[in-house]
N, C-alpha and C positions, 0 to 999 in steps of 0.2 A: 869663474865657475860657480854654479849654484850647488850648494851642499844640502843634503837632506838633514832633517833634525837628528836622525840617528844613522850613523854610518855603519853599514853592515856588509856582510859578504855578498849579498845579492846586488847591492849598489856597486860595490867594487868590481864584481865579476862582469857587470855591464859596461865597464870602462875599457877603452882601448889602452894600450901601453902609453901612448902620448897623453891621454886624458888622465891616467893614473899618475904619470910624472908631473903633470900640471897641478893635480890635486895635492900631491905631496909638497910641491913647492909653495903653493898658496897656504896650506895648513901649517907648514913650517914657519912661514912668515908671520902668520897670526899668533902662533905659539911664541915665537921670538919676541914679538911686540909685547905680549902679556908678561913674559918672563922678565924682560928688561924693565918694565914698569914696576913689577913686584920687587925686583932686586934693588931698584932705586929707592923704593919705599922702605924696604926692610934692611938693606945693607948686609952686614955679616949674619944677620938672623934669618936670611932667606932660607926657606925650606919648601921645595916644590910641592910636597904632599900636604903641607899645612897652609898652602896659599888659598886665595879666594877661588870660588867655584869657576869663574871664567878662566883662570890659569890652568887648573887641573882638567877642565873640560877641553881646553885647547890642546893640552898635552895628550890627552887620551885620543882625541880625534886624529891628531897628527901621527901618534904612535900606531894606531890601527892601519892607517894608510901606508905609513913607512914600512911596517911589517909586510904588508901586501906587496910592496915593490920588491922587497927582498925575496919573498916566496915566489914571485913571478919572474924574478931575475931581471927586472927593469933597471937599467943604468940611470943614475941620477946625475944631473949636471954637476961637475966639479968633484965628483966622488970616484975614486979608483976602486976596482974590484980585484 
């Protein structure tokens, strides 16, 4: 999926439920990769909010889309409601 530079409500509203689900999955994967790399680098000193810009940006983008799935009531794979 191609993501805009800035994820906003207009972009999210244009997505179908399936597209929103796909976006959440892809962004979660990007965030998880960044998080794992930073945890490996920092060990016990890991702090999400003090991480590099790539990590915090990945978290923010995923969080926005994740919140939209909740608001829309979209079920995510492997998650119970």
